[in-house]
C-alpha positions as CSV (number, residue, x, y, z in Angstrom):
1,M,2.9,26.5,2.6
2,D,2.7,26.6,-1.3
3,W,0.6,24.5,-3.6
4,Y,3.3,22.0,-4.8
5,S,3.6,21.0,-1.0
6,I,0.0,20.5,-0.7
7,V,-0.6,18.3,-4.0
8,K,2.5,16.5,-2.8
9,F,1.1,15.9,0.6
10,L,-2.2,14.3,-1.0
11,H,-0.1,12.3,-3.5
12,V,1.7,10.8,-0.9
13,V,-1.3,10.3,1.4
14,S,-3.4,8.7,-1.6
15,A,-0.5,6.4,-2.1
16,I,-0.4,5.2,1.1
17,L,-3.7,4.3,1.3
18,W,-3.7,2.6,-1.9
19,V,-0.7,0.7,-1.3
20,G,-1.1,0.1,2.4
21,G,-4.6,-1.5,2.1
22,G,-3.4,-3.4,-0.5
23,F,-0.6,-4.8,1.1
24,A,-2.7,-5.3,4.1
25,L,-4.9,-7.5,2.1
26,F,-2.1,-9.5,0.7
27,L,-0.3,-10.2,3.8
28,L,-3.5,-11.5,5.0
29,G,-4.0,-13.7,2.1
30,A,-0.2,-14.9,2.7
31,L,-0.6,-15.7,6.2
32,A,-3.8,-17.6,5.7
33,E,-1.9,-19.4,2.7
34,R,0.8,-20.3,4.8
35,A,-1.4,-21.5,7.7
36,G,-3.5,-23.6,5.4
37,N,-6.7,-21.5,6.6
38,I,-8.8,-21.5,3.5
39,D,-11.6,-19.3,5.0
40,D,-9.4,-16.6,5.7
41,K,-7.4,-16.8,2.5
42,L,-11.2,-16.7,0.9
43,Q,-12.2,-13.8,3.0
44,A,-9.0,-11.8,2.1
45,M,-9.6,-12.4,-1.5
46,R,-13.3,-11.4,-1.3
47,A,-12.5,-8.2,0.3
48,S,-9.8,-7.4,-2.4
49,G,-13.0,-8.0,-4.9
50,E,-15.3,-5.9,-2.9
51,L,-12.7,-3.2,-2.4
52,G,-11.2,-2.9,-5.7
53,G,-13.7,-0.5,-7.5
54,R,-14.8,1.0,-4.1
55,Y,-11.4,1.9,-2.2
56,F,-8.2,0.5,-4.2
57,A,-9.2,2.0,-7.8
58,P,-10.2,5.3,-6.4
59,M,-6.8,5.8,-4.3
60,S,-5.0,4.9,-6.8
61,M,-6.3,7.3,-9.4
62,L,-6.3,10.0,-6.7
63,T,-2.3,9.2,-6.6
64,L,-2.5,9.5,-10.3
65,V,-4.1,12.7,-10.7
66,F,-1.9,14.3,-7.8
67,G,1.2,13.0,-9.4
68,L,0.1,14.4,-12.6
69,V,-0.6,17.6,-11.4
70,M,2.8,18.0,-9.6
71,C,4.4,17.1,-12.7
72,G,2.3,19.1,-15.2
73,F,2.6,22.3,-12.9
74,W,6.4,21.8,-11.6
75,V,8.3,18.9,-12.4
76,G,7.5,17.8,-16.3
77,F,7.2,14.7,-17.4
78,S,10.5,13.8,-19.3
79,D,12.7,12.4,-16.1
80,L,13.3,8.7,-16.2
81,W,12.0,8.4,-12.7
82,I,8.7,9.9,-13.9
83,V,8.4,7.4,-16.7
84,I,9.4,4.5,-14.5
85,G,6.5,5.6,-12.5
86,L,4.2,6.0,-14.6
87,A,5.1,2.6,-16.5
88,G,4.7,1.0,-12.7
89,Y,1.4,2.9,-12.1
90,A,-0.2,1.7,-15.4
91,T,1.2,-2.0,-14.5
92,T,-0.2,-2.3,-11.0
93,F,-3.5,-0.3,-12.0
94,S,-3.6,-3.0,-14.9
95,I,-3.4,-6.1,-12.7
96,G,-5.9,-4.7,-10.2
97,M,-8.5,-4.0,-12.7
98,L,-8.1,-7.1,-15.2
99,I,-7.1,-9.7,-12.7
100,F,-7.9,-8.7,-9.1
101,K,-11.4,-7.1,-9.4
102,P,-12.7,-9.4,-11.7
103,A,-11.4,-12.2,-10.1
104,G,-12.8,-11.4,-6.7
105,E,-16.3,-10.3,-8.1
106,R,-16.3,-13.9,-9.3
107,I,-15.1,-15.7,-6.3
108,G,-17.7,-13.9,-4.5
109,A,-20.2,-15.0,-6.9
110,M,-19.0,-18.8,-7.1
111,V,-18.8,-19.1,-3.4
112,A,-22.5,-17.7,-3.0
113,K,-23.8,-20.1,-5.5
114,E,-22.0,-23.4,-5.2
115,G,-19.8,-22.9,-1.8
116,V,-15.6,-23.1,-1.6
117,T,-14.7,-25.4,-4.6
118,P,-11.5,-26.2,-6.0
119,A,-12.3,-24.0,-8.9
120,V,-12.7,-21.3,-6.4
121,L,-9.5,-21.9,-4.6
122,A,-7.7,-22.2,-7.9
123,I,-8.8,-18.7,-8.6
124,G,-7.7,-17.3,-5.6
125,Q,-4.3,-19.3,-5.9
126,R,-4.1,-17.1,-9.2
127,M,-4.9,-14.3,-7.4
128,M,-2.3,-14.4,-5.1
129,S,0.5,-15.3,-7.8
130,W,-0.8,-12.1,-9.4
131,A,-0.3,-10.2,-5.9
132,R,3.5,-10.9,-5.7
133,L,4.2,-9.6,-9.1
134,D,1.7,-6.5,-8.6
135,Y,3.8,-5.9,-4.9
136,A,7.0,-6.7,-6.5
137,V,6.1,-3.5,-8.8
138,M,4.8,-1.5,-5.8
139,L,8.2,-1.6,-3.9
140,V,9.8,-0.8,-7.6
141,I,7.4,2.8,-7.5
142,I,8.2,3.4,-4.3
143,A,11.9,3.3,-4.4
144,D,11.5,5.3,-7.6
145,M,9.4,7.9,-6.1
146,V,12.1,8.4,-3.1
147,L,15.5,7.5,-5.1
148,K,14.5,9.3,-8.6
149,P,17.1,7.6,-10.6
150,T,18.6,8.8,-13.7
151,L,20.2,6.7,-16.7
152,H,23.8,7.4,-14.7
153,D,22.1,5.1,-11.8
154,I,22.7,1.7,-12.7
155,G,23.1,0.1,-9.4
156,I,19.7,1.2,-8.5
157,L,17.8,0.6,-12.0
158,A,19.4,-3.2,-11.8
159,G,18.5,-3.3,-8.5
160,M,14.7,-2.2,-9.7
161,V,14.8,-5.0,-12.5
162,M,16.0,-7.3,-10.2
163,V,13.1,-6.8,-7.8
164,I,10.8,-7.1,-10.7
165,T,12.1,-10.2,-11.9
166,L,12.2,-11.8,-8.2
167,G,8.7,-11.0,-8.1
168,A,7.8,-12.4,-11.5
169,A,9.6,-15.7,-10.2
170,L,7.8,-15.6,-6.7
171,A,4.4,-15.3,-8.7
172,F,4.7,-17.3,-12.0
173,G,8.2,-19.7,-11.1
174,G,6.7,-22.6,-9.0
175,S,3.5,-23.4,-8.0
176,R,1.8,-23.1,-4.5
177,Q,-1.6,-25.1,-4.2
178,M,-4.1,-24.9,-1.3
179,V,-6.5,-26.7,-3.3
180,P,-7.6,-30.1,-1.6
181,G,-7.2,-33.1,-4.1
182,T,-4.6,-31.3,-6.6
183,A,-1.2,-31.6,-6.8
């Protein structure tokens, strides 16, 4: 076995843990939202906030580091699929650190202080909206890493744009309310 295979394995394992763990939380929140179960939805949101810095950030950083090592030593940084992957990573990492982590922490603090309020549920709703976009980006990153598109792969690139557009539309196009007493 060579060093490239070892680093690639570590890159893939850390990516699976990062993306899979986040998807499981997203799915729990979506199922709770669909069922109208506010307590389960809050639990998923709190877990997202608690795991953000302890689990998701380290796993995403390991994914990035192993990917950068592969690029630096073997692949290079000039291929389009590398640029798309790095842009996708920057997007989803930013959403995690700037939206999910502070919102999850704020929800935890608000619930501890005031209980479940419409303001807490509204923050949770915004988190779920951002999660839809985040997982559209994640899907594009996964497709990008597997398909490795070039500028000549117009169909693949168009599909990636459509996935991001659909994710944004699902995230911000309509309002899904679980807040009692609001429209």
